[in-house]
C-alpha positions as a LaTeX table, in Angstrom:
\begin{tabular}{lrrr}
\hline
Residue & $x$ (\AA) & $y$ (\AA) & $z$ (\AA) \\
\hline
Unk1 & $-15.39$ & 6.94 & $-0.75$ \\
Unk2 & $-14.96$ & 3.15 & $-1.68$ \\
Unk3 & $-18.70$ & 2.69 & $-1.35$ \\
Unk4 & $-19.39$ & 5.61 & $-3.77$ \\
Unk5 & $-16.74$ & 4.29 & $-6.39$ \\
Unk6 & $-17.81$ & 0.64 & $-6.22$ \\
Unk7 & $-21.50$ & 1.54 & $-6.96$ \\
Unk8 & $-20.70$ & 3.68 & $-9.84$ \\
Unk9 & $-18.25$ & 1.19 & $-11.28$ \\
Unk10 & $-20.58$ & $-1.80$ & $-10.63$ \\
Unk11 & $-23.32$ & $-0.13$ & $-12.59$ \\
Unk12 & $-21.28$ & 0.64 & $-15.74$ \\
Unk13 & $-19.51$ & $-2.67$ & $-16.35$ \\
Unk14 & $-20.69$ & $-5.99$ & $-17.63$ \\
Unk15 & $-19.04$ & $-8.32$ & $-14.94$ \\
Unk16 & $-19.85$ & $-6.87$ & $-11.58$ \\
Unk17 & $-18.01$ & $-9.57$ & $-9.90$ \\
Unk18 & $-14.37$ & $-8.28$ & $-11.11$ \\
Unk19 & $-14.96$ & $-4.93$ & $-9.64$ \\
Unk20 & $-12.35$ & $-4.38$ & $-6.88$ \\
Unk21 & $-12.12$ & $-1.21$ & $-4.84$ \\
Unk22 & $-9.45$ & $-0.78$ & $-2.37$ \\
Unk23 & $-8.29$ & 2.23 & $-0.38$ \\
Unk24 & $-4.33$ & 2.22 & 0.15 \\
Unk25 & $-4.43$ & 5.33 & 2.38 \\
Unk26 & $-6.58$ & 7.85 & 3.53 \\
Unk27 & $-6.32$ & 9.86 & $-0.08$ \\
Unk28 & $-5.99$ & 7.19 & $-2.59$ \\
Unk29 & $-8.72$ & 4.73 & $-3.96$ \\
Unk30 & $-7.78$ & 2.00 & $-6.46$ \\
Unk31 & $-10.09$ & 0.67 & $-9.00$ \\
Unk32 & $-9.68$ & $-2.42$ & $-10.77$ \\
Unk33 & $-12.21$ & $-4.00$ & $-13.40$ \\
Unk34 & $-12.17$ & $-6.97$ & $-15.84$ \\
Unk35 & $-9.97$ & $-5.99$ & $-18.86$ \\
Unk36 & $-12.96$ & $-6.29$ & $-21.23$ \\
Unk37 & $-14.85$ & $-3.58$ & $-19.38$ \\
Unk38 & $-11.96$ & $-0.88$ & $-18.81$ \\
Unk39 & $-13.38$ & 0.74 & $-21.86$ \\
Unk40 & $-16.73$ & 1.22 & $-20.18$ \\
Unk41 & $-14.94$ & 2.55 & $-17.01$ \\
Unk42 & $-12.56$ & 5.21 & $-19.18$ \\
Unk43 & $-15.35$ & 6.17 & $-21.67$ \\
Unk44 & $-14.74$ & 8.14 & $-24.65$ \\
Unk45 & $-11.91$ & 10.29 & $-24.27$ \\
Unk46 & $-11.77$ & 9.65 & $-20.68$ \\
Unk47 & $-15.03$ & 11.47 & $-19.83$ \\
Unk48 & $-16.38$ & 8.56 & $-17.60$ \\
Unk49 & $-13.49$ & 8.20 & $-15.24$ \\
Unk50 & $-13.02$ & 12.07 & $-15.32$ \\
Unk51 & $-16.73$ & 12.14 & $-14.10$ \\
Unk52 & $-16.24$ & 9.43 & $-11.48$ \\
Unk53 & $-13.22$ & 11.31 & $-10.24$ \\
Unk54 & $-15.03$ & 14.60 & $-10.07$ \\
Unk55 & $-17.93$ & 13.07 & $-8.04$ \\
Unk56 & $-15.34$ & 11.22 & $-5.61$ \\
Unk57 & $-13.66$ & 14.67 & $-5.09$ \\
Unk58 & $-16.44$ & 16.45 & $-4.44$ \\
Unk59 & $-17.95$ & 13.87 & $-1.85$ \\
Unk60 & $-14.46$ & 13.88 & $-0.15$ \\
Unk61 & $-14.39$ & 17.76 & $-0.03$ \\
Unk62 & $-17.91$ & 17.43 & 1.59 \\
Unk63 & $-16.67$ & 15.41 & 4.45 \\
Unk64 & $-13.68$ & 17.60 & 4.98 \\
Unk65 & $-11.03$ & 15.39 & 3.11 \\
Unk66 & $-9.19$ & 14.92 & $-0.20$ \\
Unk67 & $-9.38$ & 11.86 & $-2.46$ \\
Unk68 & $-7.68$ & 10.57 & $-5.51$ \\
Unk69 & $-8.76$ & 7.62 & $-8.01$ \\
Unk70 & $-6.48$ & 5.56 & $-9.83$ \\
Unk71 & $-7.50$ & 2.81 & $-12.32$ \\
Unk72 & $-5.59$ & $-0.58$ & $-11.92$ \\
Unk73 & $-4.47$ & $-3.03$ & $-14.58$ \\
\hline
\end{tabular}
């Protein structure tokens, strides 16, 4: 799951070196980006982060699990 989130986030931001993805436990993935790139990840009205979460949940269900994405400061 972390590979998918990292791939998507890295292609949305300007500073790819600041993209950090951690898996706390089996269900939670934490994403951290540069403060200047937070808007690109969130998107207008939260549409982009919602789409990333949808893709992540779909991939998790296909692999027989669950997943949750949290955007860290």
